[in-house]
N, C-alpha and C positions, 0 to 999 in steps of 0.2 A: 111681670112675672111673678108668681103664686111665693115660689120658695127664693126668691131672691138671687137665683141661681144664673150665670153664662154660662150658655150651650155653645159650643164652635162645630158646627156642621161645615164638613168639606165639601165644597161647592165645584161642581165641573161638569160641564155640557156633556162631557165622554161620559159620564156616569148615570146624569141625570133628565129625564126624556122631559118631563115638564114642570113647571115651577110648582103645582100645586101639591104635586105631589112631595117634594122638597119641603114645603111650609108642615105639610102633615107628617111628615119625620121630625122637624124640629118641635114640634108642639107634641106628640107622643112621647119626647124624650124624659118628659117630665111628669105625664101621667103615669097614674096608679095604674090604668091599663096595660099599658108599654112596661113597668117594673115587674108585674103578673106575668106578662108573656116572658119578659127575660130571664124571672127565674124557671117557666118552663122549659124555658129552650136551656139553658145549664143544666139544668137535669137530663135533659135529653143527650146534652155532652157528656156530662157523667156517666150516663148509663154507656155511652159509646165505646168510652174508652174500656171497658170492663166486656164487651164484646167482638162477636166471631163478625163483626160486618165489611161488607167489602164498598168501596165507592171509586170512581175512576182517578188516577194519579195525577193525571192534567199534566204530564213531564214530557219534555222532549229534549233532544240534542242537539247543538247547533252547530257545525261547523263551519270554521269560517278559514276558507280555504285560499291560494293563491300565489304567484309569485312574489320573491323578496323585493322590497323596498315601495310595495304597490298602496300601501295604507292597512294592514289587515288590523294591526294592533289601535290604530287611529280610528279605524272605522266600528270594535267592538268598544273603544272609551266612549265614541259619541252615540251607542245604543246606548248606553249604562251612563247617561248623560253627565262625562266627565269633563273637564276642560282641556282643550286640544293643546298636544305637546311638541313642540316645535322641534327636541332635540329626536332624532330615531332611535331607537331601542330595538335593534336584533332580538325576534325571538327563538329562542335555543329547544328545538324537538317542539313543542306546542307547550301553550300555556292553560291552562284549566279553568273554568269562572265557573261559579252556581250562583246564579238570579231569579229572581221573580218579578211577572209584568204587574204592576199596579192599574187594577179595574179601574180605581177612577179617576184617572189623568192618562193613562198608557205609559209611566214610565218603565224604566228597568230598574227593580235594587239589589245589587249587589249583595250578597252573603258571605261572611266569611267562612272557611273553608271547616272549622270546627264548632262555627255558630248554624249549621244546617242541624234542624231539626224537620225528619222525614214525616211526623207521626201526628203529632200534636194538630198541626192543621187540618191533615187528613181526619181526622179525630173530632173536631170542629165541626168540618163537613159534614161528619156522617151522623154528627147531632144534631145538624138543622137538620137534615133529611128526616129523621126522625121525629123534629116538631114539627115539618110542615105535614107528615102524613097523619099525628095525633089533631094536629087546629084543622086539618082541613075537615075531618070527620066533625071536630068539634064545630065548626064554621057552616056545615053544611046542615047542624040542627037549628043553629041561629041566622039562616038565611042569606049566608054571606055578609052580614055587618061588621065583624069585627075586625080586631086589628091586622089578626093573620090575613085576611082578606084583602084587607086594603093595600099591606106592603105589599101583597102576591101584585094586584094587579095592576102595582107599579113595574113589579120585576118581571113579569109575563112569564114566568117559571113557567118551562117546559116539562113535559115528563118523557124519560129518557129513553132516546129508540133505541129497538133493539139491535138492530143493525147500523151504525153510523157509516156515513160517505165517505172518502177519501181516498188515497192511492193502496192502503194497504189487505191486504185481503186477513181475515183473522187466525191466526197462526193456529195452527193444531197440537204445537207440543208447548203451549202457554195455559195455564188453568187458568181461569177467573176469578178464582178464591181459593182459601186454605179448605182443606176438606175439614169435613166438622168430626171431631175423635168424641166419644162418648165412652161409659160405662156398659160391659154388656154382663148380661145373668146367664149364668148355663145351668145345668141340668139339676144342681143338688145345691142351688139356689147361692153359690159362692159369686161374688163378684170376679171379673176378670178387668184388670184395668189395662185398654188403649193409651187413652188421654185424655181428661177431661178439664181446664184450664177450672182454676178457683176462681169464683165470682169478684173475690177480693180484688184478684191479681191483674190491678189497673196497668193497663198499657201507659196514660200518661197520669199522674200525681193530681190529685185535689188541687195541691198548691199551683201547679203548673197551668191548671186550665183558670184558676182564677185570675191568675197575674195574663195570662194570654186571651180569654172569651170575655172582656171587660163589655161595657153598653155601647159602646162604639163599634167595638166587632160585630156587637150582633145585628146593628142596622147597617155594617157591610155585608156580613152573608147573606142577610134578608135581600141585598142588592144584585148579589153574583153569584150564589148556591143554584145551581141549575141551567144558569144562565150560558151558553156558547161562548162568552166572553167573560169568564167567571175565576179570572185570572188563569197561569198557567207558569211553570218553572222550567227552567232553561239550564242545560250543562252546555256551557258553552267552550268548543275546543277552537283554539285561535294558533291555528299550526302552522310552525316555523316555514320561511319559504325557498330558502336558500336549497340547489339541489342536493347534500349532503342528505339531507332529511326525507329526501323522496322516499327511499329502501324504506323506512320504516311506518309511515302513513299507514299502511292496508291493516298494521294491528290495530288502529282506530276508527278504520271508518268502516261503520257500523248503517246497517239498513235504515235502524229506529230514528230518525232523525232530519234533518232538514239542512242542507249545502246551501252556504254565498260562498260564491267564487268572485274573488274581487281581483280588477285587474286596472290599471292605469290610463285612462283615455286619450292623453297624449300618447302614449307608446303605439297606437294604432295610428297615429296621425305619423308617427317620427318614421314607424320602422312595424310594418306590417307583419313581412317575415317571422319576426321573431313574436310578434304579437299570438301571432297563430300558432306556431307550436306550442306558447305557453297555456295560452287558453284549451286548444283540444289536450293537450296532458291531460289539466285538470278532471276538465269534460270526463275526458275516455275515462280516466280514474276512477271518478264518480259514476261512472257509468257499470265498468267493471265490478267494482264492490257494492254498489248499492243501486243497481239497475229500476228501483221504483222510485228512488228519493228525489223529493223537488228541489228544484236547483234555482236561485235568485243567482242573477250577474249584477256585480253591482260596481260600477266605474267610478274612480274617485278622481278628484284633479279637475271636477268639472270647472272651476274657476277662470279656467284655461283654455275653456273649450267653450265657446261664446256665440262664435258666428253660425250660418243655417248653414254654409258649403261642410265645415266640420263637420257639424251632425249629421248630415247627410252622408259624408263619407264615412263615420262610424255606422251608421244603421245600414249601410251598404255593406259593410264589412259582415256582418254576421247575417245577411242574408244571404250574400253571394258567393263569400268566401269560407266561413266557417259553414255554411246552410245549416242552421241550429235546428230551423223548423224539420228538415230533412233527416239531418243525423241525430240529434238529442231532445227527443220529445219530453224528456223530465225538463229542461228550462221554461220559467213561465214568463209568460208576457206579463206585462204590467203597464197597467193603462194605455197598452198599444205599443209598447215598446220592449224587443230582448235584454234590455237592462233599466237600470236604475240608476243619472245618476248623482253623485254626491259630493258636497264638499264638506269634512269633514274639519276644517277651522271654523268655520260658520253655522256648519251643522246643519245647511241646506238640504233639504229632501231625508233627513234621518228620524223621522217622522214615517217616512212611508214606508221606508224600509224595515222600520220594526211594525209597523200595523197588516204591512205583507206578511212577512215571517208569524205573527200571531194568529192570522186569519189563514197562513197554510198548514201551521198545527192544529190548528182546530178544525182542519180538515181531514185530518191522519184518523184513520181507525184507531192506532194505538194509546194515544191522548185520552179516549175515552174508555180504556178497558178495565173493568172492574177489579181492583188490587185491593188483597186483603192489609185491613189494618195492622196482622199481626206477621204479614211478607214486611210492611215500612217499619213495626218497631224491631223486628231482626237486625231489618239494615240499620236504622238506628245505634242497635250495641255492638253490628261490628265497627262501623265507623268508630264509635269512641270506647273502640277496645283497650283496656291498659292490662299488659301482660302480670301484674302482680295487681291480682283484684283485693286486696288487703288494703289498698293505697286508697286514699281519699281522690275519685274521679273529681271531684271539683277544684282541685290545683292545680295551678299553671304550671307546674316545676313537672309533674306525668308528662310523659313522651307516651301517647298514643301509637298501637301498631300499625305499620303502615301496609301488612298486608296479615292473613291469617289462613294459617292452614285446615283442612277441609274441616275435620274430625273438631274443632272450635265450632265454625259458623254451625257446624249440624247439632252441639252442644248448646247456642246460642238461640239456634231455631227449637229445641227440643222444652226451652221455657212457656214456648206457646203457643207448641201443639203442632205445628208448621212443620217438624226433621223431614216427614216424607217430602215435603214439598222444594226442598232445598236446590236441587237439581236445576229444576223449570224459573225456579226463583233467580237463582245467580242466573242463569241465561239472559231474564228479561232484565233485571241490572245489567245486565254487559251489554247489553243493546242500547240501554236509554245513555250510556256512559257514566253511570253512579262508580260502578266498579271495572275492574278487567279480569275476564277468569278465561286463561288459555287451555285448551284441554288436546294439546298435540301429544303430549309424551306426561307419564305418570309424575312426575316432579313437578310441572306446568299445572296438571288438573289438581292435585293436593293443594294448593295456594288459592287465594282470592284476594287482588289487589285491590284495599278498599280505599286508597288513598292513588287513583290513576298521575296526577301531578309527580308523586313520588316515582312512579313507573318510567317518566318521561324524562324525570331529572336522573336519574339513574344512567337510562340510554344515553342522555344528553352529555355526561361526562363523557363518553366514548365518541359517539358519532357526532361531530360538530364541526362547523366552520371556522378554521384555524383564522382566518385574517377576521372574521366578524365576533369572535366567543372566545380568541386565548386569555383575555385579559380576564374572563370569568372564571383561570385556573388560580388556584392559591399557589404559584409558582415557587415562594420560600417556603411553603410548607413539605412542597413535591421534593425541593432539593434537600431540605434537612433529612428527606428519608429515603433521598440518593435514588429518586425513582425521575431525575430530569431528564436524562439520556433516554429510559422509557418513554417519556413522553415526547420527547422527537422525535423519537421510532415512529411512533402511533401520527404522531400529524405531517411526518416528511414521507412514510412509505406505507402506511397502514398496517405495518405488525405492531401488537401491543402484549407485552411481558405479562405472563399473572400474575407477579406482583401490582402490575400498576393498577389491575383490574381490583384487586382483593382491597388495595388500597380506597378505591373509585367504591367500590359496592360494598366493604365491609365483608367479615367471615361469615357471618352468620346466614345474608340471602347470596353467598360468592355461587351458591350450585342452582340456585333456583334461577339468576339471571344468564349466568354462564349455557342452563338448559337451554332459555325462553331465546338467546340470541344464536345458539347453533339453530335449534329446531326452526326461528324463523329464517334463518341462512342469512344472517347479519353477521355471521364469524363463523370459521372455522379452524381448527388446530392447525399450525404450523411446524411440520416438523422437517426440516429441510436443514443439510451441511449448512455451516458458518465458514464460505473459502475463505474468507482471511484470518480465522484461525486456523487452518492447516492441519485440521484435523478431520477424523469420520463419525465423529458421536454428533448426534444430532441434540438441535439446542431444546430442553424441557420447555414445557409452560410457556409457548409462545404460540401466539392465534393471528390469526388473519381480519382485518375489518374490511373489508370492500371499498364498502361507501368511504373508506378515508383513503384511495390508490391516488397517485397523481396521476394527473394527466398527462401524456406523451403517445408515443405509436413505437411500433415496433421499426425496429431498423433496416433500410431496404436491402440491405446483403444478405438478414435473414429472408427474407420475402424472396428473394432469388430461386433458393435453394429448397423450395417448396412449391407444389402445383395444389390448386382449387380440388376439392373431393365433393362437400357438398355446402346450399346453403340452407340454413332457416326463413323462411320469409312470411311475414307478418304484415304486409301490407293489406292486405283486405280486411283485416280486423284494427290490430292495434300493439305494440308490442311495448310495453311498461316500464317505466322508469323500475330498475331493479332488477327485472329479469338478468341483466348482463349476471351482474354482482352477484346473484345467488347462482349462477350457472358456474361460475368460477370458485364460487364456495364449495363448490360440489366436487369440482375437477379437481382442485386442492385437495379437497377430502381424500379423494380414489389415487391423486399421485404419492400420497403421503403413505402410501402401502405397499409402494415399489421404493426396496430398499439400493437399486441403482438408478434411482431419480436425480435429477438436475437440478439444482435452483430456478424455480420459475423468476420469470418476465412480466411485470402486470402492470396495467396502467388502468385509467377508467374505461377506457374505449376498447382496448388490447390486449390480449394475453398469448407469452408464448410460453407453453407447460408439456413437461414430459412425463409420459406412459412409461416408466422403465427408460428404456433404450429409446423410445421411440417419440417425436415431437410433433405437437400443432399448437398453430396458431390460429387463433381463436378471433375476431373482432367484429365488432358492433358498428354497423353503417345505417343511420337512420331506422328504417323496421326491418333488418334486417343483419342476422348473425352467419357468418360464414366460418368453415373448418378448414384447415388445407394440412394436410398431413406430409410427414419429411419422407426421406426418401430412405429411411428404416424401416421397414415393410413389418416388422416384429408386430406390430397393430395395426388386423387389416382394416382396412375403410370400412368395410360390412361392421366388425363386430366394435369399432368406435361410433358408427351411425346409433348401432343398438343402445348403446351406453349412453350416446345423448340424449337418443328419443327418452330412453326413462328417467334423466335426471329434468329432459322439459316436462315431463309428464308428472314429478314429483313437484317442483315448482308451481304447475299448475294447480293441481292439488289442494296443496299446503298455501299458496297463499294469495292466489288468482281465481279461487272458487272453482275451477274448472273451465272459466270462461273464456281461456287465452286460447289461439287458434291460430295455426301455420299452415304451410307449405310446404315440403323440400324440392328443392332442385337441384340434380347432379350434374356436377361440370362438362361430364361428356356429352350429356344432352340436356337441354333445358327443357324438361318435360317435369311438370311438379306431383312429388308424389303423397 
């Protein structure tokens, strides 16, 4: 070695296809030719930092679903290469993790929340594309004898296809790049400014490029840029499995992603009926909210299922009982099987799950959509936004905003000339899971959640499993603020005070979160008389959270005074968890408007509600919701039917993407309507 330097080159059969290429790279690291090409590449990266280039973002959302205690969080730890944790920790709501796949060895690297930099790597990719384009022209003149051709022969860099194969049609409402703005001349030779970013306004500083784009990175970029396995960024959502969370998951089940449905293999052998209900719930939910998204089934505890008889029984369960091929076309077969068995304790088959996820992601069109560097820079500034812009943003004491008003987002976008793209840009970011933007009301539309984990945490303070998550409450602080009775009311009866909600959420975001919960039908106003207080005054600032209602049933005596009127039957399609709870929300909101209304009796699957002086019993029975009207005929059956149809229509439109189907059966004649 002429320079007496030691050079370390990462070796992996996953990366390099032949030894000759490896030795070529190692020797070229010290050559003058390599140094010259590295400088040219770096100049191309610096030029890209001030450009309006677009390049595929290669980002995908991975949603890990399944019922409680099946090993979802352990699977996520295994995918990230973390050691197995024998102590089970229940997930509250959902946990969000950002990760990058390593093209060299196939591992996944977790990125800390505020260390996420969406733009720098994109700028380096764009710079390398520029470098290759100029280098190819230069190599043609040299008849392909230079370093670019030699490295590219090892890479087999392919020209991007105009339309990649995958599950997804190209969305009509997503632009592939920011619109180019320019100065326009008027007739009197005066310039009218629309917007033209100054050349010196680099998206990434020279210092950041110096730090990120070192010589080893240059070699790495040669290997990966343009290849199908050129690295992938994943936003992982690890959903809590307790039934109390099922009503809020629809807020985060988006179409741009891949779904893992995790189940316990031993559960199929012990209780097929329960396993059937659990798996059909998740498969049907995904089918409703993301009908084209690919699904991978992952079975945990494979160490306890070793005999051929057990394996045949599980295969038969998916073929003959769930009938995956017939009813759930989204489920992908892996090595001829409907599921991948794994052992989280020994990491057995985890590599297969990783490779299947990456392979599926690379077949999705949205992963290859070109995205403007100015879009990702806008996103970086949104995520790192600090309210007081005079403060030092590098200080760890500063608190970043978890949500931004839309006008602030537009102000950030205007720095980079993409303010007219804000709506479609935010929509794409939402579908990919890096932000949350809900548009049902003006209050929701006006805020962009730049930290989805913040939203999950805030909702999870109200909706959570008492047995599994009560310890996460700061009870001493709650008692100190005189809110312990309010907390008990929430946990025992599903009634929460406005004071407790303001304590959980803070005054600043109270209105937004209240609007979100009400619009998503996760919460409704509770304006009923407190019969224990012997007063006709209605209690102010109380709310019903249907997901937190206790289990129970309507007393038989009450049923004997009722007679059946009609049923809504969902058996031909699917009745998602949460529809009944949302129906209760709407019924309570309507009931509150009647001055003579009595206090309702509410449970998870049954409700006894008064509309004025008329009483209605609503009961959930598997895939059917029945309505029984009392003897007081001040509310006619036909009027009740019209009211209930309008409520189901609202639930269908707002929360179920219009895919909820039902038939109505009348008690007098079992004829569907």
